[in-house]
N, C-alpha and C positions, 0 to 999 in steps of 0.2 A: 281504302285501307291499303296499306303495306304489308306482303307476303314475302318471310324471308326462309321458312322453315322450309325443307325440301322435303317433295312426297313419298321419295323411296326410302325415308329412312323407319326404323321399327317402331312403329306405338303402342303402348297400354291401352291409350282412350284415345277414343277418335269421336269426336263430339259433331256429327253430321246434320247441319242446317235444321237446329234445334229451334223451336218458337215457342214459347210458351205466356199466356194472356190470362191476365188478373181483371176480370171486371173492363172498364175501359182502358185499362194500361198496357202496353207489352212489357212485359218484362224481358224477355230475349229474342231477339228479331233476326231469325237467319244466321244462327251462332256456327261457327264451324272452326272447333280447333285441336289439334292434334298434340298431344304428349307425351313423348317420349320415353323410352325404357332407360332407366337409370339416370334420369336426369332430375333435376329440380325447376320446377315450370313455374311462374310468378303468375298470379292473376290479379290483376289490378284493374283499380276504376276507383272513381268519385262513390260516395255511398249513394244508392239506388239506382247504379247502373245495370246491375243485376247480377254481379258475382253471387249472393245471396241465394238467388232462385238456381245459377246451376250448380252450387253445390249441394243444395238439397237434390236435385235431378241424380246429379251423381251419387247420394247418400240413396238414392230412389224413394226417399221423403216425397215427393211429387213425381210426375212425369210430366216429358213434354207433350204440348196441343198436338205437335209434329215434328218427323224428323227424328233420328236415332241418336241411339249410345251404343258403341263396340268397343267393347270389354275385352281385350286381349287376342285380337282377332274374330270375336264372334260377338253376337246380337247382347246386349245386358242382360243377365240373369238374374234373379233373386238371390242364387247360390254366390253370386258376385259378390256379396257383402261382406262375406267370409276371407276375401280376399283383400279387404278398405280396411284402414283406418282411419277414424274421423277425431280429431281435435278441435272442437267448435270452440267461436270469441265468447260466448257464456259457457261459462262452467256448470258445474254441478256434482257436488259428491254429497253424501250421505253423513250430516256431520254428528249423528251420534255413535257411528262405526267407529271402529279401530281401525286404523289406517292399512297396517296388512290384512285384516279380515276383507277390506272392501277392497283391497287390491286383488286378492285370490279372488273374488266373488266376481267381477269384473272382469278378470282373467277366463274364469270358468266361463260366461257367456261366451269369450272368444273361442270357444274349444277345447282351451287348456285341461287336462287332469289337475287336481287340487298339489300332485305332488310336482308336477311340471312347471305349474304358476308358481308355487312358489319358490321354487330352483331358481329362473327367470327373474323372479321379483327382486329377490336376494342379490343377485348380481347388479342389476339396475339400481336398487335402493343404494349398495354399497360404490357403484361408480356415481350416483348423481348426490351423494352426501347428505343422504337421508336417513339411513339406517335407525339411528335414534329415535327416528320419531315413528318405527313401523309397532308397538303398540299403544300408541297416543292414541288418543280420539282427533278425528280428522277437525272437529271443532277447535282445537289446542293451535292448530296452523297456520301460519302465517299465509298470505296467499300466493306469494313465491309458493312455499313448501307445498302447497296446494294443486298448483299449476304444474309443478314437478311430478307430483303423483299421477295426476291424470294426463300428462303428457308418459309417463311408461305405462301409466294401462290403454293408450291410443297405438303404440310399438310394440306391447309385450307378446302378441302372437303372428311378430313379422310378418305383416300382409304385404301384398306386390304394391298396392298402392296407399300413399300417405296423404292424409287432406288437411292441411295447419293453416287455420284461420284465425291469424292474429296471435301467433303464438306468444310473441314477446312481451304481450300486454302485461303491464303490473312487475314485470322484473326487473331488478336493478341491474349497471351493467356489465357486474363479473357474472349473472348469473345466466346474461342474455349472451354473454361470450360463453359460458360452458353448455348453453341448448343450441348455438350456432354449431358447435364441434361436434355435437348428439347429431345434428341433422346432417352436417355432411358425412359422417360416417356411415348414418344409414343408405345416403347413398352411394359411396365407398362400396357400401356389402350388396349394393344391386339393387335396392329400393328404388321405385318412381316415387318423386313429391309433387302436391301440389300445394303453392304454398301463395296464402292469399293475406295480403298488408297494404300497409298504408305509407311502412319507413321504407322508403325510395333508396336508402343506405343498403338495407337490409338485402333489397335485391341485388343490388350490384356484389354484394357479397357472396349470396349463398346462389343468385338462379343463373344456371345455364339458358334458358328460355323464356318468354314472359309471352304472354296473352293480355292489352288493355282492350276493356269494354268500357263503353259511355256511350249512355242513352240506349242502353238492349243491345249496341251493335260491339261487333271488334270491328276496335279504330286502326289497334296498331300490334304485330305479331311479329314473334321472330328471336332469333338467337342476341343476346342481351349487347355483347361487346360489338358485334355485326349495326346493331341499331345507333350506338352510341356514336358509332363512327359515322355513320351516317348522316347524324343530325350536326356533325362538325361544321362550324362555320371558317373556316381559314384562320382562326386567332390563335393568337402565340401569347405567351406571357414571358418578356426576359427581363431578368434582373442584374442591376450594373453593383459593381461594390464599392464605388464613387458615382459622384455627380457628370452624369456625362455630359458631351457636348453635343447635341442636334442639331443639325442642316437647318436652314430656315424654310427649305422646301421638303421638310420630313414628310408632307401630306400628299406629295409626289409617289411616295412607293406604298405609303401603308395608309390606313384609316387608326388613329390614334383615338382608343378608345379610353384611356386613361394613364396618367402620370402621376407615380406616387415618392416622394424621399421622405425614409424615416430618420429617425432621431441621429441614426450611424452614419448617414449618407448613401446608405444602401437607396436604389430608385428602381423601381419597377414600371414597367411598359406593357400594356396594353392594347395590343395594336390587331386591326385585320388586313389580310394579303390582297393587296389590290391590283395586282397585277401577276398572280397566278406563278410568283415565286415559289424555288423549291425551301426547305429545312436550311439545304445548306447556304441559299443565296443568300437568306434572312439572314441568318448567320455572320456571312462576309460582311453584308453591309451593316449590322448591326455593333459588330465588334471595331468597324472605322470610326465609330462616336464614344465608346467607353470599352474597361474591362469588364466582359460577360461572366458574371458566377450561375447563373442559371437562364437556362432556356427549356420553355415546353411547350408542344401544340397544347392548346385548350380541348379538353374532350367534354360535350356537355355531359352534365351528371342525371342519371334517370329523374331525378325530380324535377329538373328543368325541361327535359323534355315531357314529362308528364303534366306539368302547369301548361306547357306552350298547346298543346293538342287537346285540352281540356277546356282551356281556354277559349280556342278557336273556335270551338265549337257551340 
């Protein structure tokens, strides 16, 4: 396991040596995770890895067999649920109720008065573009509209911790961007978020830190950009704006992964640095062979890292 998080940071949630067994299956095997306050923490893993079990423990739907959860510096208590908002992957609204009435009802379950709930909800409904649906029945909503309502009801009581399980499921690209903006705004306002998803691009776009669980164990944990940089393999991409003239002993300097020339005579060269040359030294060499229009070090995506780790296990 690779650990990157500093132990002296301030955490809202600390999962300490948690074990959970079901019959003959161990769902969580001595799991340790620390969630920094005011950060978005990605919770990743293939199906069956143990993510759902951990989320259920954090919502006190079930309890660990051993280990403990610390919430805001204290042992996890039932009353801490008032400080948590949970958007499950499986959505559920009462289809025969009017949208506004249901949103007020769910908000009151979170401790808001009717007046306060209505005021906050109207602000959110306007911002999310669904105010015209206030007096419609839930059954009249599209899947995306219903998800917006449930998202609002999850955050309406302004909890310390928000847990989103696949929040973009069923959204079109425009609404995905709207929801991403709202998630980032929640972080800017001091909320802590746990973000569970299979969409690795969303992890790169949103998450500060992440934990990857596979086969019930934490196999990777840390700050997203630090993890990506740690997995880089001295790979570079060079694009020439015309056909370059490569030397016959090109492989003396680099291992060449790929050379492609498009219809406009732009040539891209993917290479691996074999001699621990600096970026400037690589550029100086490459400019001897042609006019460079683009140069970059290739940093692996979280999707590539995810697949690499899971496949190796």
